[in-house]
N, C-alpha and C positions, 0 to 999 in steps of 0.2 A: 171501742174496746178497752178504754182505760179502766183499771181496777178502781173500786172505791178506795179512798185513802185509808191507811191504817187508823185504828182508834187513837184518840189523843185524850185519854182520861188524865185527870190530875193525879200526880204520883201519890199524894196522901190518901186518895180514894183506893188506889191499888194496894198500897202498903197496909192499910187498915184491913182490907178484905183478905189478903194473904196471911196476915197475922192471925186473924180470926179463924180462917178456914184451914190453914196448914200449920199454924203455930210456929211460923218462921219469921225471924226479925234479923236485921243486919243492914249492911250498906247497899245502896241501890245505884245501878249504873245503866244508863239508856243504851240500847243496841238498835242497829238498823233492822228494818223489817219491810218486806214487800207488801204484806197484807195484814200483819199483826203488830201490836204495840209490844215490843220486847224489852226486857230488862234483865240484867244480871243481878242476882241477889247473893251477896257474900255474907255468910253467917258463920257462927262459931263452929257449926257442924259441917261446913263445906259450902260450896257455891251451887247455885241453881239458876235455871232460866225460867223466868216468869213470862208466859205468853198470854196476853189479853187479846183474844181472837175477835176478828171482825164479826159483827152481827149478821153481815150479808149472807154468810154460809151457815149461820146458826151453830147449834151444838154438834151437828152431824160431822163436820170436818174434824173438830177437836176430838170427838169420840173416836172417829176412825184412826186418827193419829195415835191416840192412847191404845187402842186395840192392836194396831200394827206393832207398836213398840213392845207391848206385852207378848204378842205372838213371837217376835224376834227373840225376846228374852227366853222363851220356852224352846224354840227350835234351834237357836244359835247363841247359847248363853255367853260365849266368849267374845261375841261381836261387839265392838265398841260403838254403841249408839246410846243416846240418852235413855235414862230410866224414868218411868212415870212415877210421880209422887202422888200418893192418895191423901185426899182431904179427910178431916175428922169425921165427915159424914159417911165415909166409905166410898165415895165416888172419885173417879179420876178427873172429872170435869165439872166442878162446881160453877155456878153462874153468878156473875156480878151484875146487879141491877143499878143502872145509873142513867139519869136524864131520860127516863122512859125507854131505854134500850137494854137488851140483855146481852151480856158479854161473857161467853164461855172462857174459862181460865184454865190453862195447863201449867203445871210446875214440873220441870224436868231437871234431872241431874246435869250438872255442868261438866263437860269433857275438857280436860286440860289440853293445851296445845295452841298453836297459831294456825290460822287459815293459810293454805298453801299459796293462794293468790297467784302471782306471776313467777314464783320461784321455779328455777330449773332443777329438777330432781335428777338423781342418778338412775340408770336403767334398772337397778334393783329396787329403787323406791317406786318407780312407775309400775313395775311388776307387782309389788306389794299392794299398791293402790288398786290396780286392776283385780287382784285377788280379793281385796275387801269388797269391791263392787260385786264380784261374782258370788262371794259368800252372802252378801245382802240379798242379791236376786234369788239365790237358792233358798234362803231363809223365808222369803216372802212368797214362795211359789204356792204354798197351801193357804195363804191368807185371803179371805173374802170380805168384801164390804159393798153393799148395794149402793151406798152413797158414792164411793170412789169409782166404782164401775160405771156409774152414770154421769160422772162429771167430765167436762171438756175444758181444757185450759189452752191458752194461746201457745204455751210452751210444748204442747204435744205435737211434735213434728210429724208423727204418723198420720195425724188428722189436720194437716196444715191448711187445707182448703177451707175447713170449717172455721178457722180463726178469722177469716174475712180481711186478711191483709191486702192492701193495694200498693202499687208502686207509683201512684199518681204524683206524690209529693217527694219522691226519692230523687236525689240529684242524678243527672243523666249518666254520669260515670258509674255510680253505684247500680243504677238500673240495668246498665249494659252487662254488669257482672252477675247480677242476681237472676235476670230472666232466663238465661240458658240453664242455670242450675235448677230453677223451679220447673222449667219445661221438662228437663230430663227426669226430675223426681216424679212429676205427674204422669209422664209417659211410661216410665220403666220401673217405678218402685211402688207406687200406690197400690196397684192391683196385687202385686206380690205380697205386700204386707198382710193382706187379708188371710193368707195361708200360713203365716208365721205363728208360732206359739205365743199366746198372750197371758199375761198375769198382771197383778198389781205390782207396780214398781215404785221406787223412790221418786223418780221423775225429774230430779234436779241435782244430780251428783256433779258438782263442778268445784273448782279450786277454792271457792269461798264457802262451800258447804263441807269441805274436807279439811281435817286438822293434821298438822305435822307436829308430832310430839318432840319434846326437847332432846330425846336421844336419836332423832332422825327417822324414827318409825312412823307409819301412818297412824295417827292417833284416834281417828274415828270419823264418822259421817253424821252430820246433824241436819236439822230442818226438814221435817217430813210433811210440810204443809203443801207440797206440790205433787203428792202421790196421785197417780192415774192408773187406769187399767189400759195397758198398751202392749205392743210387742216386747217380749222380755229383753231383746237385745238393745232396747232404747237407752237404758242407763249407761251401757258401754259406749254406744255411738255418741251420746251427749257428752260423755267424759272426753272422748277423743276430740270432739269439736272444741270443747271449752279448754282443754289442756294444752292445745297447740298455741305457741307464742312465737311471734316473729323473732328470728335470731336464734331460737332454740333448735335442737336436733329433732325434727318432726319424726324421722324414722325410729329413733330410740323411744320417743314418747309413745308412738302407736304400738311398737313391738311390745314394750313393757305392759301396757294396759291390756292388750289382747291376750298375751301369754298368761298373765295373771288371772284374767277373768276366765279363760277356758280351762284353767286348772280346777275350777269349781262348777262351771256350767258348760256342758258340751253343746255348743251351738250347732245347728244344722248347716250344711253347706250353703243353702240359700241365705241363711241369716248372715253368715260371714260375708257373702257377696254384697250385702246391703249396708254394712257398717260404714263404709266411706260415703256413699250417697246420703245416708242419714246424718252423718257428722257434718257434711256440707249444709244440710237443711237446718241443723242446729245453729250454725253460724248465720245463715239467712234469717232465722227466727230471732236470734239475739239482736241483730241489727234492726229488724222491723219492729220488734217490741219497743226498743228504745226510740225509734222514729215515731211510732204511733202514739206513745204515751207522752213524749216531749219532756224536756228537762224541767224538773220541778213538779211534774204531775204526779199523782198518786201512783205508787208502786214502782217508781224509777229509783231504785236504790243505788248507792255507789258501786255495789258489786255488778249490777246489771250494766251500769254505764261503763265500767271497766271492761267487761266482756264484750260489749258492743263496740267499744272503741277500736279493738284490734280485729274484730270479726272479718272485715273486708280484706285486710292484709293477709290474714290466714287463708281466707277463701281464694284469693288470687294465687297463693302459693300452691294450694291443693288443685286448682285448675291448671296451673302451669306444669305440674308434675303428677303423674299417676302413681299413687302410693299403694295401689292394689297388690303389687308384688310384695310389699312389706307386710300387709295384712295376711296374705296367703302364707308367707314364710313363718310369721308368728303363729299362725294357726296350724302349721305342719302340713300345708297343702301345696307347697311349692313343687314345681315339676321335678321329678327325680333326676339326679345328676346324670348327664350323658344322654338323656332323652330329648335331644334337640330336634328341631323340625327336620334337619337334614338326616338325622338318624331315623326318624319316623318315615321319611320319604324312602330311604334306602331299604328299610324293612318292607315297605309296601311294594316296591318294585320287585324285591326278591320273592315275596309271597304271592303277588297278584299280577306280575308280568310288567314288561316295559311299556312306555308310552302311556302313562296313566292320564285319564281325562280328569282334570282338576280345574277348579275356578281360580282365576287371578294369577298374575305373574309370580307373586309370592304366595303359594297356597297356605290356607289356614288349617290349623289343627284344632278342630272343635271337640269340646269335651262335655258341654252342657247346653241345654236349651230350656227356655221358659217363656211362655207368651210369645212375643214377637222379638225376643232377644236370644242370641247365641253367645256362648262364652268359649273363648279359645283357651288353649293350654297355658298361655301366659297370664290368664285372669282377665284379659280385656274382653269387654262385652260389645257385641255388634248388633245393630238394629237390622233385623232381617226383613228386607223389602222385596225378597225374591221367592222364597220357598212356598209352594202351594201344598206340599204334602201335609205339613202340620196345619191343617185347614182352620181349626179353631184355636190354634196356638201351640207352640212347642210344649210337650209334656203336660198337657192339660190334665189337672188332677182327676176330673170326672171321668175322662176317657181312660186314663191309666188305671184308676181304681176299678172301673167296669171290667176291663180286660183281666186284671189281676184276680178279681173276685170270681169271674167265670172260669179262669184257669184252675182255681182252687176247687171248683165244683165239677166241671165236666167240659171236655173239649173233644168232640168226636165229629162224625160226618153226617151228611144228609141222607145216607142210606138207612138211618134211623129217623124216627119222628122226633124232632127237637123244637122246643118252643121258640128258641132264639131265631132260627132261620125263618120260621113262619112269621113271627112278629116283625122282623126286619123287612121281609118282603112286603108285608101289608103296609108298613109305614112308608116304604118307597113308592108303592103304587098309589098311595093317597096323595102324593105330590104331582101325579101325572095325569094325562088324559085317560079316561076309563078304557079306551081301546087298547092301551098298553097294559095288558092284564096278566102277563106271565113273566116271572122272575127266574133267571138262571144265574147261579153263583159260580164264579171262578176266583182266580187269585190276583189278577192285575188288570189294568186297562188294556195292556197288550193282548192278553188272553181273551178279554171281552170282545175286542174288535176282531180278533182272529175267529172266534166262534160265531160272531154275528155274520161275518162274510161267508163262512161255511154254511150257515143256516140259509142265507140269501141265495147261495148257489143252489142248494137243494130246492128252495121254493121257486126260484125263477127259471132254473135250467140253464142259466148263463154263468160266465165266469169273469167277465170283464168288470173293471172298476174305474171310477172317476174320483180323483182327489184333488186338493188344491196344490198349486205350485208351491214347492218347498214345505209341504205338509209333514207332520209327524203324528203317527198313530200307533207306534209300538216297535218291538224288536223280535217278534216271532217271524217265521219264514213268510207268512202271508201279510202280516202288518208291516213288515219291512218293505214290501212291495209298494205300499201306499204311503211310504215315509221318505220322500226324496231328500229331506233335510239330513237324513242319515249318511248321505254320500257327498264326497267332494264335487265341485262343479264339473259337469260333463261326464260323471261316472255313473249316474243313475240311468238304467235302461230296463224297463219291465214291460214285456210285450202285452201283458194283460191289463195294463194300467195307463190311463191318460191323465195329464195334469191340466187342471183348469186355471185360467188366469185369475190371479187374486183381484177381487173388486176394490182396488186401491184408488180412491178418489183423490189422493194427494199426488201420487207419482204415476199412476197408471194412465192408459189412453183416454179414459173417460172420467173427467174430474167433477168437482162440485158444481161447475157451471153447465154440465151436460143436462139437457132437459129430462132424460130418462136413462140414467146411468145403469140402473138395474137391468133393463131390457138389453141395453148394449152389451153389458158384460155377459149376460146369459146367452145372447146370440152367439158368443164365441164358443159355447159349449156344444152347439149343434154339430160342427164338423168332427169333434172328438167322439161324439156318440156314433156318427156315421162311420167313422174309421173303425171303431170297435166292432160294429156290426158287419162291416165289410170283411174284417179279418176273421169273422166266425166266432168271436168271443161273446158278442152281445153285451148287454149291461146288466150286471148282477147287483152292483151297489154304487151309490155315490156316498161319499163320507166327508164330513167337515168337522172341524173344531169351531163351535159357534163364535168364539172370541177372535178367531183368525190370529192366534198369537204368533205362530211361527212365520206368518206373513207380515209381522210387525204391527199387530193389533189394528189391522186396517178397519176403517169405519165403512162397513158394507152399506151400500144404498138401500133404502127401505124397499122391500119387496124382492130383493135379489134372491135370498134364500128360498123364498116361496116359489119363485119362477124356476130356480135351479131344480128344486125337488120335483116340480111338476114335469119338467123335461125328463128327468131320470125315471119317474114312474111311467110316463108315456112310452119310454123306450123299453119298458118291461122290468125295470130294476126297482130295488128298494133303497130306502134312504136311512143312513146311520148318523145319528147325532152323537158324536163323540164328546161326552160331557166331562171327561177327566179334568180338563183345565177350566172349562167355562161353567161347570155345574155347581150345585150347592150354594147358590146365592152369590157366586163370584161376580157376576155382572150387575148385581145390585137390583135391577128392575124386576127380576123374576128368580124363582128357585133354579130354573134350568135355562141354559143358553138358548136352546131351541125355542123356548117360550118367549124369549126376548125378541125373536124374529117372527113370532106368530105362526108357527107351524106345529104339526103333530107328525113326528117321524115314524118310521117302521121299527126302528131300533133306538134305544138309548143305552149307551155304554158308559160305565163309570169305573173309576179306579182309585189311584192313590189317596186323594183327599178324603175319600169315604170313611176310612178308618183312622184318620189323623196320623198316618204312619204305619198302622197295622195293616198287613196286606189284605186287600179286598178287591175283588173285581166282580162286576154285575153286568148282565145283559137283560134288558127289559124289552119285551116285544109282544106281539100278538100271539094268542094261543094257537091260531091256525098255522103260523109259521113254525112254531116248535113242533106241532103235530106232524107236519110234512117232513121236518128234519129227522125226527126220531123214527118215523116210518121207513126212512131210507137208510139211516145209519145205526139204528138201535138206540136204547136209552142213553142219555148223556149224563155223565157224572164226573165231578172233579173232587179228588180226595180232600183237599183243604177248603175248596169253595163252599161257603155257607157254614163253616165250622162255628161252633158256639162262641168262641172267643172273638172271632172276626165279626160275627153279627152283633155281639155285645159292644164291640168298638164302634160299629156302624150306628147302632141306636144311640150310643152315648154322644156321638158327634151331632146327631139330630137333636138330642136333648139340649146340648150346649147352644146350638144355633137358635133354638126357640127361646131358651131362657135368657140368652144374652143378646137377642135381636140382631144377630150378626148379618143377616141379609140387609136389613135397614142400615146397619152400620156400614156395610160395604158400599151402599149407594151414597150415603151422606159423606163419608170420609173420602170416597173416591172423587166425588165432585169437588170437595175441599182441596184435595191434593192437586187435581188438574187445574183448578183455578189458581193455585199457587204456582204451578208450572207455567201457566200462560203469563203470569206476571213476570216470571223469569225470562220468558220468551220475548217480552217487550224490551228487556235490557240486553239480551244476548242473541245476536243474529245467528249463532251456531244452531240454535233450536229452530228447526224448520216447521215442525208440526207437533202437536200434543193431541192425543186421541185415546179413546177407550171408554169403558163403561164399568161402573162399580170399582172394585179393586183389581182391575185389569187395565193397565195403563202403559202406553208406548210413547216415548219421546224420541222423535226422529232428528238426528243431527245432520246438518248439511254445511258445506263450506261456502255455499252461495245460495241464498234463497231464491234467486231468479232462475239459476240453472239447476238447482236442487242436487248439485254434486254431492254424493254421499260422503260423510266424514266418518268413515269406519275407524280409522286410526285414532281420531279424537274421541270417538265413542268409547273405544277400548281404554284409552288413557283416563277418561272421566270415570269409568267404572272402577278402575284400579285406584284412582285417587279418592273416590268415595269410600272404598274399603279402608284406605288409610285414615279416613275421617270417622270410621266406625259405622258405616252404612253399607249394606250389601244389596246390590242390584245385579242385573245380568244384561245380556244383549240378545236380540233376536232379529229376524228379518233376513231375507236372502242376501242383502248387501252388507249386513253386519253393522248397521248404523242406527239401530233402534234400541234405546235403553228400555229394558224390560223391568217394570215395577209391578210385582205381583205378590204382595205380602200375605201372611195369614189374615183371615177375616177379623181377627181380634185387633187389628191395626187401628189406632185411634187418631183423631185429628191432631192431638198433641204430638204423637209420634210422626205423623205426616209433616208437622212443622219442623221437627228435628231433621228429617230427611231433606226438606226444602232448604233449610239453612245450610246444611252441609253441601248440597248441590250448588247453592249460590257461591259458596267459598271456592268450590272446585272450578266453576265456570269462570270466576275471576282469575283463577290461577292459570287455566289453560288458554285463556284469551278468546 
């Protein structure tokens, strides 16, 4: 990665060339330069900077600098930046031939003032500096250069991975500081940067490229040799990282720079959220550039050395205290006075009733989401390892735009012929066995399961149902009957429904050592079927979630679901595969959970993940079943089911899954996550079992591995401590001792590593 050393031409050669080309003579003084040989030329007419540019980038970089400075002179004539001097030949970049090499030469006006270096400025000066960076960003927004757009520099923190830095030779204490910063950047920032506004920027606005005039004003910004095409916020985030000095007031520095910049460039909310993570990465980059180039190597200027020397201390301070509240206040995004969490809670209870069902001992007030991250009202970001509704990631731009676009065009119902409902139905059918040939649209998973049971009643002439112990399938009158988990222990009693024993090979009666656990568990279903028939209900349906999530993600023995379905059908019933939680690639091995078990059900029902948060419910069945249903009840219709916008959302989710290979990601990342959890299990006896498939993972906590005494209180404590660590998970299972990890499918291995590191800290804390 080392840069070629700057040119080292004899001064008399340069002096002669400048005299001939620019008709300038005077006193010459050598200046530092990372890639160019720089001199100050003091003449009777004033001072100039003479830059003899490296042949390695040819004339293209020098020409781009000249073009950029001329562009700024036109768009922001009062902005104090160097002015390009024109040679006698009319070009801004004449070339000097020496020793068989071609050296482009730039002559720029000299700006008076001293570099800021490590001087501590007043809040007003920092604000003026931020304003100057904002004015520069605004001035460059219409500038284009193919060369600059195509170049990549080690200093471009937005493309950190491409710089090829390694931590192999970094001292252990430095590596321990850098690794989590880099991991968080890769996990939570890189993907978001792709959606940020980009333009050509200065690329290196730091205290050694910014001048302080004699009267205390900001005198100008110099050195445009590091221009890049990058997210426009990068000049501000770089300045934040470079301007923080141990012992100075970090909050005042950050506040001034942000307020000043935003007076000229109104950043989007997402850009503001990324300022501090990018500032941290600027510090990481400064340190690694110095480390990789080594003292005395080409490109390691005193300025780089000075910035790198304090970078670790500054980074430690930023890691020790969260300054996001400072950024938000400077940006005018602080929480309104009086809008405390207690106030929000009181409003909710007053508006929505007492006993609110909320996550965590201290509930979170969420205000934004993106990808696998949620942002609370205080600006803190949380890694979402729980929510399956934003299946392809919170606020995915493709889904959001698809819905918004469709709402601008048409959003009606399926009593008209509409392209979207037909296209979405066709795409869903293409993922399923051909026998599942009929699609019925509703609004939620609850409605889908409700309608499927009603259809089964019409088709079979029976009313009885079989569900798993502690199952959940919805909140309608009918689906509540097959949702024992909706009730406190001992309160569930539904005459039409029988609960099947969960095929739990960790805690149940037939474990991993049983020669045929599938048959043993299925044999327990026979008395339930007999009872329903004896009571005159018969068997209308059997229904399961293929991931057995409410049962604690039990690892069902191979063949169990097949045998269960065969028994239900033999009894005259139909089988519903509730894919709300297990579908759309969640289990990694297949698109649908029932395919994971090697079956073809009579109904597939889907809900919340289908629209990434936009309400959709779907029943997919055989045409003969729908025919029987409508012949008895009349045509079925749901006002919002199959609406244009809902179907647009559904198709957009399928688009993203295909384009981003999310099913494959679910499989590989899920395996990576569980491998990490099993390593933690080796160190912490409280973990009794780790199980799951794809991005559906359960971690069972026990107080004693031999007795398997459930550690429900410890599980709850771990979940709340993880929240404090910035990681969101949940609990499941009848005993409340299974940690539920079920993130959006955009969840990456880097994000899994963040969650594992947080869990390791929590396990150490709870013992």
